[in-house]
N, C-alpha and C positions, 0 to 999 in steps of 0.2 A: 693531753692525751688521756684516756681513761686507763685505769691500772688494772684491769682484769684482762682484756682482749679487745683486739682492734681488726676491723674489716681492712684488708690490704687489696688494693686495685692497681693492676698495671693496665695502662690504657695508652695503647700503641707505642710504648716504651721502645725506644731504639738507642742503640749505641754503635757508633761508626767510628773507626780510628782512621787517621790521616794515612794515606798511601795503601790502604786495603780495599779492594774492590768490593768484598762481601761485608756485610754488617756482622757485629759480634753478636748483637741481639737486634732481631728484625720485627717492629711493630708487634711486640709482645703484648696480648691483651688477654687478661683474666682476672678473676675475682676469688680471693681466698676469703671465705666467710670467717667471722670472728670464732676463735676457739677451735679451729680445725688445724691439721697438718697438711700441708701442701708440699709435695716431693717433687723436685725437679731432677729429671734424669734425661740422659740422652748420649750420643756418642761423643768423643773428644771433639772439640771445636763447636759444641752445640750451645754455648754460652750459659751454661748452668751457673758457674760462679760468678760472671760478669752480671747476670741478672740479679743475683744475690746482692752483690756489691753496689748496684745501682740504688737499692732501697735505702742503705744509710749513707749514700753519696760519697762512698769510697771512690767510685768512679762516677763522672758526671754524665748525666743524660745528654744525648745528641738532640733527640726530640721526643715528643710524647710526653707522659706524665706517670706519675706513681703517687697514689693518695692512700693515706692511713687514716681510717675513719673520716673520710671525706674531705681532709686537708692534703694538698699537695705538699710533697717533701720539699718542694722549693721555697714554700712560705714558711718552713721551720727554721729557726737559728740552728747552725749546724751542730754545734756542741750539744745543745738540747736534744736535738734529734737522735743523735749517737748515744747519748745516756739513756734515752728512753726505749733503746732497742737492745736486747741482749744478743751477744754474737759469739758463737762457739765455731772453732775451726779444728782442723785435724791435728795440727801440732800444739793444740792447746793454748800455747802463748802465755804461759803462766810467768810471772817474774821471778827468775831463779834466787834473787837475794832477798825475797820477801816470803814470810811464813804463809802457810795455807790461810790463816785468819787475815792477814794483811792483803793478801791476792783477793779473796772473796769480798773484802771490804772496800776495794777500790773505788767503785762508782758511789756507793753511799757516802764515802768520805768526801768525794768531789761534790756530791749534792749537800754537803754540811750536816750530815746526820750526826747526833751526840755520840760519844763513845759507846756509852752504855747501850744504845740502841743497836749500834753496828756489832757489838759483841753478841746481843741476844740474836740478831738475825743471822750471824755466823754459825751459831749454835743450832738454830732451827733448820738452817740448809744443810749442814754436815748430816744431821739426823735424817733429813729428807732424802739425800743421796745416798744414804748407806754408809756413812763413815762415822767415826766416833768424835762427838762434839767436843770432847775434853783433850784427849791425846793427839788427835790429828790436827788440831787447830794450830798446835805449835810446831809442827813439822815443816820442813823445806820441800820444794817440788823434787829435789834430787833423792829424797828419802822415800817417795812414793813409786808404786808400780805404774805402769802405762794406764791401766784401767782406773786407778785411784787419781791420777792426774786428770783423767778426762772427766771424772765425777767432780773434782774441784772446779773445773772449767765450766761445767754445766751449773754448779752452784754460784759460780762468779756472775754468770750471765742472768740468773735469776734474782740476784741479790737486791736490786732495787725495785723488784716486782713489775718488770717490764710488760706492756701489753702485747708486744710482738718479738719473736725471737727468729734469728737468723742462724742455720746451722750449715756449715760447709764440710761435708764428709767428716763430721766428728769423731766417727767409730772406724774409719777406713784403715788406720795404722795399727789395729788391735787384733790379737789373734782371735780365731773365729769363737772359741768358747766364751772368751770374756766379752767379745763383741756382741753375741747373742744375749748374755746377761745384762749388758748396758742397754741394748734395745728394749729388753723387757722392763727394765728399770725406768727408762724414759717413757714408756707407754704407761707404766703405772703413774708416775709423776703427772703426765699429761691428763690422765683421768681424774686426777685431783684438782690440778691448777687450771686447765683448760686455756692455755696460751694460744694464740695464733703463731703457727710456725711455718717457716719456709726452710725445707730441709733439702740440700743437695746431696745426691750420691750417684755413683756410677753402677751400682749394684741393683739389679731389677727386683731382686728377691727382697732386698731391704726396703725398696720403694713400696712393694706390695704389703709387706709386714707393717709398715709404720705410717703409710699415708691414708688419710680421709680422702684425698684427692691426689692424682698424679698427673704432672704436665710433662708430656714427652716432646723434647726438643729435637730437630732436625739440625744437622749440620749448618751453621749460619745463624744460628739462633732463631729459627722459626718454629712456631707451635705445630706440632703434628697432631696431638690430641690431649685434651684436658677432661679428664673424668675420674669417677671412682675406680679403684682397682678391679672390682668385679666387672664393670662395663667395659673397661679396657681389655681384660683377658677374655671376656666372652664375645666383645664386638669391637675388635681393633679397627680403627678408621681406615686404614689402607695397609698394603703389603709391608711398608716399612716399619709401622707399628707392629705388625704380626711377628716379622723377623726379628724385631728389637726385643721384644718380650719374650719370644723363643717358642719353638715348635712344642714345648711341653707346657703351653699355658693353660690347657685343660687341668693337668695335674697341679699347677700353681694355684689354679683357682680353688682346689680342694683346701689348700692352706687357710682360706678365707672363711671357712666354716667349720664348727666343732661337731663332736659326736651329739652334743646337747641341742643342736638343730634338727637332728632326727628324732623320730618317735618309735622307740623300740616296741615292738608290738609282740615279742615273743618272751616267755619265761626264761629267766637266767638259768643256765646249765652248769654243771661241774666241768672242769678240764679245759674250759675256754680261758684265752687271755682276758685279762680284766683291765680296763683303761677308764679314767675318770671323764665325765661329761665334757670337760673343759679341753680335751685333746682334739687337736685339729684333724680332719678328715684325711688330710695328706699323711699325718703321722700315724693314724690308724690304720691306714692301708699299708704303710710300711711295716708295721708290726705284724700284719696278717701276711704279708709276703715273706717276711724273714722267719716266722714261724709256720709257714705253709698251711694256715687254717683259712677257712671260708667264713668265720663269724667270731665275735667276741662280745664280752658282756661290758655293758656301760655301766659304771658306777657314779654316785653322787660324791660330794666332798668328803663324806664320812666313810666312804668305802662300801656303802649298801648299795646293792645291784638294783638297778633300774630296768634292765631287760637285755636283749640280745639284738644286735645288728649285724647284718651279713655284708659280704663284699659287695654284692649287687645295691644294698641299700646306700653304701657309701658312694659308689659310681653312679647312682641315681637311675 
């Protein structure tokens, strides 16, 4: 497998359990381009986690196929396949009796990396996920906060530089403020590393924020729609998708654009709220409503004014 990113293809992938009338995953077909984040979202019983576990063969396929860079997962040695895929889960799954360094180095050790190389890689990854490369490597999981443990879990999944990562509700058990920070950190990492990621969540807002593409699954593991967040919000495939993403989907769509996407045509004025161009239109609208204003000043990263946009500009 390549070490940067890998195209992932579900080809009529199906999972049926004995004694159950409906499939857990029913003829799932979609392609995740190399270097993109695909978010699986849907109601309980939609087969999201099952689909994820089919990729690294934690659950065997009943029929159909899944290919990584053109090669069927069934043609790979099982141990080799799993070591080449990063896997992050909600409970993190760190080994409690092992230090952070030992946890992160698990897969590189199995691959026979020299100690010096593992130590260097651990330091790189701790810095990458926002932890201290020296002091944190010696700590144990019980000495970390939930957010820190999640960062270590992400570092462990990245340790051997896998082309593909599977993430099963990794931020689901964390409080909203830390969760938002971890989402932002994950997007920053992805902008640098460009891994292929399949990400499971039950949270539509998280799917919209993180996904390059979103796959909405119906109960029984049937694909309802697979598209970009923008297309799904603006053109839901049917009533099920429209109801699932919510009646406020027009407001959700504002979160996908920033003030920098608009062109302020008016000169800046004193007394108006000031927001950087990186602010989402949804957040900008919230500020206008909270401050009972009809316009705001857009600034660059250095705080210099770029111009004024109105509530009507934001709403299009």
